[in-house]
C-alpha positions in Angstrom: -49.1 40.5 24.4 -46.4 41.6 22.0 -43.8 41.6 24.9 -45.0 38.1 26.0 -44.8 36.8 22.4 -41.3 38.2 22.0 -40.1 36.6 25.2 -41.6 33.2 24.1 -39.8 33.5 20.7 -36.5 34.4 22.5 -36.9 31.3 24.8 -37.5 29.1 21.8 -34.4 30.4 20.0 -32.3 29.8 23.1 -33.7 26.2 23.5 -33.0 25.5 19.8 -29.4 26.8 20.1 -28.9 24.7 23.2 -30.3 21.6 21.5 -28.0 22.2 18.5 -25.0 22.6 20.8 -25.9 19.5 22.7 -26.2 17.5 19.5 -22.8 18.7 18.2 -21.1 17.8 21.5 -22.9 14.4 21.6 -21.8 13.7 18.0 -18.1 14.6 18.8 -18.2 12.4 21.9 -19.5 9.4 19.9 -16.9 9.9 17.1 -14.2 10.1 19.7 -15.3 6.9 21.5 -15.5 5.1 18.2 -12.1 6.3 17.2 -10.6 5.1 20.5 -12.3 1.7 20.2 -11.0 1.3 16.7 -7.5 2.2 17.9 -7.7 -0.2 20.8 -9.1 -2.9 18.6 -6.2 -2.6 16.2 -3.6 -3.0 19.0 -5.5 -6.0 20.4 -5.9 -7.7 17.0 -2.2 -8.0 16.1 -1.6 -10.8 18.5 0.3 -13.5 16.6 3.4 -11.5 15.7 5.7 -9.8 18.3 5.5 -6.1 18.8 8.8 -4.4 19.0 10.1 -0.9 19.3 12.9 0.9 17.5 15.6 -0.2 20.0 14.7 -3.8 19.6 14.6 -3.5 15.8 18.2 -2.1 15.9 19.3 -5.0 18.0 17.9 -7.4 15.5 19.7 -5.7 12.6 23.0 -5.6 14.5 22.7 -9.3 15.4 22.3 -10.1 11.7 18.8 -11.7 12.2 16.4 -12.6 9.3 12.8 -11.8 10.0 9.5 -10.5 8.7 8.3 -7.1 9.9 5.1 -5.0 9.4 5.3 -1.3 9.9 1.7 -0.3 10.9 -0.3 2.7 12.2 -2.7 2.5 15.2 -5.6 3.9 13.1 -4.5 2.6 9.6 -7.5 1.1 7.8 -5.2 -0.7 5.3 -3.3 -2.2 8.2 -6.6 -3.6 9.6 -7.3 -5.1 6.2 -3.9 -6.8 6.1 -4.0 -8.3 9.6 -6.3 -11.3 8.8 -3.8 -12.4 6.1 -0.8 -11.6 8.3 -1.8 -13.4 11.5 -2.3 -17.0 10.3 1.2 -16.9 8.8 2.7 -15.3 12.0 1.0 -18.1 14.0 2.5 -20.7 11.7 5.9 -19.1 12.2 5.6 -19.6 16.0 4.6 -23.2 15.6 7.3 -24.0 12.9 10.3 -21.9 13.7 12.6 -24.2 11.6 10.5 -23.3 8.5 9.5 -19.7 9.0 11.4 -16.6 10.2 10.1 -14.7 13.2 7.3 -12.2 12.6 7.4 -8.7 14.2 5.3 -5.6 13.9 6.3 -2.0 14.8 4.3 1.2 15.3 5.5 3.4 12.4 3.9 6.4 14.1 6.2 6.4 17.1 8.8 9.2 17.0 11.7 6.8 17.6 10.5 4.7 14.6 10.7 7.6 12.1 14.4 7.0 11.2 13.6 3.3 10.4 10.6 4.3 8.3 13.2 6.2 6.1 15.8 3.5 6.4 13.4 0.8 5.1 11.9 3.3 2.6 8.4 2.8 4.0 6.3 5.2 1.9 2.9 3.9 2.9 1.3 1.7 5.6 1.3 -1.1 6.1 4.9 -1.7 5.1 5.5 -5.5 4.9 9.2 -6.3 4.6 11.5 -9.4 4.8 14.9 -8.6 6.3 17.7 -11.0 5.4 20.7 -11.3 7.8 20.2 -7.8 9.0 21.8 -6.5 5.8 19.1 -6.4 3.2 15.4 -5.7 3.2 12.9 -6.9 0.6 9.6 -5.1 0.4 6.4 -7.1 -0.2 5.8 -6.7 -4.0 2.2 -5.6 -3.7 0.6 -2.6 -2.0 -1.5 -4.9 0.2 -1.2 -8.5 1.4 -4.4 -9.9 -0.2 -3.7 -13.5 0.5 -2.0 -15.5 3.2 -0.9 -18.0 0.6 1.0 -15.2 -1.3 2.6 -14.1 2.0 3.7 -17.7 2.7 5.2 -17.9 -0.8 7.0 -14.6 -0.2 8.4 -15.7 3.2 9.6 -19.1 2.0 11.8 -17.7 -0.7 9.6 -15.6 -3.0 11.4 -12.5 -1.8 14.4 -13.5 -3.8 12.5 -12.8 -7.0 12.1 -9.1 -6.0 13.7 -6.7 -8.4 17.2 -6.3 -7.0 16.9 -2.5 -7.4 13.9 -2.6 -5.0 15.9 -4.2 -2.2 17.2 -1.9 0.5 20.8 -2.4 1.5 22.1 -1.6 5.0 25.8 -2.3 4.1 27.7 -0.2 1.6 30.2 -3.0 0.8 27.3 -5.5 0.2 25.7 -3.0 -2.1 28.9 -2.5 -4.1 29.3 -6.3 -4.5 25.8 -7.2 -5.5 24.2 -4.2 -7.2 24.6 -4.4 -11.0 25.9 -1.4 -12.8 23.3 1.2 -13.7 24.0 2.5 -17.2 21.6 5.5 -16.7 23.6 8.3 -15.1 22.1 9.8 -11.9 22.1 13.6 -12.5 21.1 16.6 -10.5 20.7 20.3 -10.7 24.4 20.8 -10.3 25.5 18.9 -13.4 22.3 18.6 -15.5 23.0 21.7 -17.7 26.5 20.4 -18.4 25.0 17.3 -20.0 22.6 19.4 -22.1 25.6 21.4 -23.4 27.8 18.4 -24.1 25.2 16.1 -25.9 22.9 16.5 -28.8 20.3 14.3 -27.1 19.7 13.8 -23.4 17.1 11.1 -22.6 16.1 11.6 -19.0 13.8 9.7 -16.6 12.2 11.9 -13.9 11.4 9.6 -11.0 10.1 9.6 -7.5 12.2 7.7 -4.8 9.0 5.9 -3.5 7.3 5.4 -6.8 6.7 1.7 -7.4 6.6 2.0 -11.2 9.9 3.9 -11.1 11.6 1.1 -9.0 10.4 -1.6 -11.4 11.6 0.4 -14.4 15.2 0.8 -13.2 16.5 -2.4 -15.0 14.8 -1.4 -18.3 16.1 2.2 -18.2 19.6 0.9 -17.4 19.3 -1.4 -20.4 18.4 1.6 -22.5 21.5 3.4 -21.2 23.7 0.4 -22.2 22.1 0.2 -25.6 22.9 3.9 -26.3 26.5 3.3 -25.2 26.8 0.4 -27.7 25.1 2.1 -30.6 27.5 3.5 -33.1 25.2 6.2 -34.1 24.3 7.4 -30.6 27.2 6.6 -28.3 29.0 9.9 -28.9 26.1 12.3 -29.0 23.5 10.8 -26.6 23.3 10.1 -22.9 20.7 8.5 -20.7 20.0 10.1 -17.3 17.9 9.7 -14.2 16.8 12.7 -12.0 15.1 12.5 -8.6 12.1 14.7 -9.2 11.6 15.2 -5.5 15.1 16.5 -4.8 15.2 18.4 -8.0 11.6 19.6 -8.4 12.7 22.7 -10.3 14.3 20.6 -13.1 11.2 18.4 -13.2 9.0 21.4 -13.5 11.1 22.9 -16.2 10.6 19.8 -18.4 7.1 18.9 -17.3 8.5 15.8 -15.6 5.3 14.6 -14.0 3.7 12.1 -13.3 6.4 9.6 -12.5 8.1 8.1 -14.3 8.3 10.7 -17.0 10.7 10.1 -19.9 11.8 13.2 -21.7 14.1 13.5 -24.7 15.9 16.8 -24.6 17.7 18.4 -27.6 19.0 21.9 -26.8 16.0 23.9 -25.8 13.4 21.5 -27.2 12.1 18.5 -25.4 9.8 15.6 -26.3 7.8 13.3 -24.0 8.0 9.5 -24.6 4.3 8.3 -24.6 2.9 6.0 -22.0 6.1 5.4 -20.0 4.4 2.8 -17.7 3.7 0.4 -20.5 6.1 -2.5 -21.0 8.3 -1.8 -24.0 11.3 -3.3 -25.7 14.6 -1.4 -25.5 14.6 -1.0 -29.3 11.5 1.2 -29.0 13.3 3.7 -26.9 16.2 3.7 -29.3 13.9 4.4 -32.3 12.4 7.3 -30.4 15.8 8.9 -30.0 16.7 8.3 -33.7 13.7 10.2 -35.0 10.5 8.7 -33.5 10.2 11.8 -31.3 9.4 13.9 -34.4 5.9 12.3 -34.7 5.1 13.2 -31.1 2.8 16.2 -30.5 3.6 16.3 -26.8 6.7 18.6 -27.0 7.9 21.7 -25.4 10.5 24.5 -25.6 12.6 26.0 -22.9 12.7 29.8 -23.1 15.6 31.9 -21.9 15.2 33.1 -18.3 14.9 36.8 -17.9 
């Protein structure tokens, strides 16, 4: 009886394991089918704009065309959210070519598209961009297209209101002609310590190249740099810098330059963090901080000699 009971228990255990394995395989199969259907659905849904590849995109740029383009991913949920707002405008562009530019979309996940993701500074999907004469690209000002009316406004001239520093230039001469002077000096690990040694105060912004707040802040930080240059008290002993915290992560770590943008006033081996850098401020507030306002800040640090 004991042997029979033991055999029965063994069979039950084997059956339970088989059922568990079958359930897992069935679950994986269902998820795989659902994933495939979602991917197919996304490709099918983008019907009103024209799908292009990297070669065709290069042709459009070389021909000096103006157009709208969406960089998308086959399984990107946010891209799926954007499509219902994108397609009505793309359809209108087909019907009224004299009013609207052509609408294109390109798979950002293709290997050949990767260089263009970098060229257009596409940091997240979808990347909605207006290209003007193949020379300049204006990113849509919001993370997502939440309204087809806003998209229409952007296409019909609203892109011109984009912060000029946020535009992407594909022509060096055009950039030299149209980009205003930036009075905040772009520094890096090779020259940063030189500025620390030469100036009593170094006011530095640590930024990320794909950080939207950082891009919007460029004109204000440039204005701070200009104000320092024109201030009799500061012009000889203070400089305003910018440091790419991705390229120079060691510098950013040394001065606690996170999150971005981070505004750090450095004096010798001491440094002071400007509070709430993402809040809109007048230039005068940054100048007051340099002239002594930093003394009231508790958020300060000290650089120790490296062993």
